[in-house]
C-alpha positions in Angstrom: 79.2 52.5 141.9 79.7 56.1 142.9 77.2 59.0 143.1 78.2 62.3 141.5 78.9 65.2 143.7 76.5 68.1 143.5 75.9 71.6 144.7 73.0 72.8 146.8 70.8 74.0 144.0 67.1 74.6 143.4 65.3 71.7 141.6 64.9 73.8 138.5 68.6 74.1 138.0 70.9 71.8 136.2 74.5 72.1 135.3 78.1 71.1 136.1 78.4 67.8 137.8 81.2 65.3 138.1 80.9 61.7 137.0 83.6 59.4 138.3 85.7 62.5 138.7 85.2 63.6 135.1 84.0 67.1 134.7 80.7 67.5 132.8 80.3 70.9 131.3 77.5 72.6 133.2 77.2 74.5 136.5 74.9 72.7 138.9 73.0 69.5 139.6 69.3 69.2 140.7 69.1 67.7 144.2 66.9 64.9 143.0 69.5 63.7 140.5 71.3 60.6 141.4 73.9 59.8 138.9 75.4 56.3 139.2 78.8 55.5 137.7 80.3 52.2 136.8 84.0 52.6 137.1 86.2 50.9 134.5 89.6 49.5 135.3 92.6 51.2 133.7 94.3 49.2 131.0 96.4 51.3 128.6 93.8 54.1 129.3 90.5 54.9 130.8 87.2 53.8 129.2 84.2 56.1 129.4 82.0 55.3 132.4 78.4 54.2 132.0 75.9 56.7 133.4 72.2 56.2 134.1 70.1 58.3 131.8 68.9 61.6 133.4 67.0 64.6 132.1 69.5 67.5 132.1 69.0 71.1 131.2 71.4 73.1 129.0 71.7 76.4 130.8 71.5 77.6 134.4 72.9 81.1 134.5 75.2 80.2 137.4 78.3 80.8 135.3 77.1 84.2 134.1 79.3 86.0 136.6 82.4 84.4 135.2 83.0 81.6 137.7 82.8 77.9 137.5 83.2 74.8 139.7 86.2 72.5 140.1 86.2 68.9 141.1 86.0 69.8 144.8 83.2 72.2 144.1 85.3 75.3 144.9 84.4 78.3 142.6 87.1 79.8 140.4 87.3 82.4 137.7 86.8 81.1 134.2 89.9 83.2 133.3 92.1 81.2 135.8 95.1 79.4 134.4 93.6 76.1 135.5 90.4 76.6 133.5 92.4 77.9 130.5 94.5 74.8 130.6 91.7 72.2 130.6 89.6 74.4 128.4 92.3 74.3 125.8 92.5 70.5 126.2 88.8 70.4 125.5 89.3 72.4 122.3 92.0 69.9 121.3 89.7 67.0 122.0 87.0 68.5 119.8 89.5 69.1 117.0 90.8 65.5 117.2 87.2 64.3 117.0 86.7 66.3 113.8 89.6 64.4 112.2 87.7 61.1 112.4 87.0 59.2 110.2 90.3 59.4 108.3 89.6 56.3 106.2 92.3 54.4 108.0 91.0 52.2 110.8 94.3 52.0 112.8 94.5 55.8 112.9 90.9 56.2 113.8 91.1 53.6 116.6 94.2 55.4 118.0 92.5 58.8 117.8 89.5 57.5 119.7 91.8 56.2 122.4 93.5 59.6 122.5 90.2 61.4 122.9 89.4 59.3 126.0 92.8 60.1 127.4 92.2 63.8 126.8 89.0 63.5 128.9 91.3 62.1 131.7 93.6 65.1 131.3 90.7 67.4 131.7 89.5 65.6 134.8 93.1 65.6 136.1 93.5 69.4 135.7 90.0 70.1 137.1 90.8 68.3 140.4 92.8 70.3 142.9 93.0 67.5 145.4 92.8 64.1 143.7 92.4 60.8 145.5 94.4 57.7 144.5 91.5 56.2 142.6 90.6 59.4 140.7 91.3 59.4 136.9 94.9 60.5 136.2 97.3 60.4 133.4 100.1 58.0 134.3 103.4 57.0 132.8 101.8 54.0 131.1 99.8 56.5 129.0 103.0 58.3 127.9 104.7 55.0 127.2 101.8 53.9 125.0 102.1 57.1 122.9 105.8 56.6 122.4 105.2 53.0 121.2 102.7 54.2 118.7 105.0 57.0 117.5 107.7 54.4 116.9 105.3 52.1 115.1 103.9 54.7 112.7 107.3 56.3 112.1 108.5 53.1 110.5 106.1 53.8 107.6 107.7 57.1 106.8 110.8 58.3 105.0 113.1 60.2 107.3 112.5 64.0 107.3 115.1 66.0 105.3 113.7 69.4 106.1 110.7 71.2 107.8 107.4 70.6 106.1 104.4 72.9 105.5 101.3 71.8 107.5 98.5 70.8 105.1 97.7 68.0 102.7 94.5 65.9 102.6 91.6 67.0 104.8 92.5 64.6 107.6 96.2 65.3 107.3 95.7 69.1 107.5 93.4 68.7 110.5 96.0 66.5 112.2 98.6 69.2 111.7 96.1 71.8 113.1 95.5 69.5 116.1 99.3 69.2 116.6 99.5 73.0 116.8 96.6 73.2 119.3 98.2 70.5 121.3 101.3 72.6 121.6 99.2 75.4 122.9 97.5 73.2 125.4 100.9 72.2 126.7 101.9 75.8 127.0 98.7 76.6 128.9 99.4 73.6 131.2 102.9 74.7 131.9 101.6 78.1 132.8 99.0 76.6 135.1 101.5 74.3 136.8 103.8 77.3 137.4 101.1 78.9 139.6 99.5 75.9 141.3 100.8 73.2 143.6 100.3 69.5 143.0 99.7 69.6 139.2 100.2 66.2 137.6 103.4 66.8 135.6 102.9 63.5 133.7 99.8 64.9 132.1 101.9 67.7 130.7 104.5 65.2 129.4 101.5 63.4 127.8 100.5 66.5 125.9 104.1 66.9 124.7 104.2 63.4 123.3 100.8 63.7 121.9 101.9 66.7 119.7 104.6 64.5 118.3 102.2 61.7 117.6 99.8 64.0 115.8 102.6 65.2 113.7 103.6 61.7 112.8 99.9 60.8 112.1 99.5 63.8 109.8 102.5 62.6 107.8 101.2 59.0 107.7 97.7 60.0 106.5 99.1 62.2 103.8 101.5 59.5 102.7 98.7 56.9 102.5 96.4 59.3 100.7 99.1 60.0 98.1 99.6 63.7 99.0 103.2 64.8 98.7 104.8 66.9 101.5 105.9 70.4 100.7 108.9 72.1 102.3 108.9 75.9 103.1 111.0 78.3 101.0 113.1 81.0 102.6 
């Protein structure tokens, strides 16, 4: 069990704290708060840690000047490339969550796994100096995505041309998630170009994930009986 790190704050403040190296979106932790974490072993991914219930406030005002905390409790601008990178991953995670349920259990189970992995990407990018046991995206995560891409791609007819994003509600949202994932990858590349020690495997993961989301959009539309449309020039 591990205690979350915390800042030296007044007891009336609550905010950003880190649970098992996962960044929780707030800015400070009350001194009396003792958050206990039960770490899960990595299998093909990271399961969400269990946390003891605690009364947490919603706002503190500590971020009003445009800065926030990283994993090591250093303060950085909210406009920094690092924050932009993992903030865009957070946006992607929320969008993937909006896709479920698709009505297809295998797709929903995979998307739930992806959302957990995206939390690991956020923790990874928020940590300037990770320890060996901190959550990180590893090659096994990328390999897992590639296996699922190959599996789902067998359902589909080969592409003969570009296709317009759209289709059923779930299919269209998956296409949108693919586009946001590409943006998250671009933000991560920009962040890695300015910072030392960025986990490049996490960037590769985002690249493969955009491919998976594209394949899943096609699969869902095909299963829902929605034909694909090609662009005209």
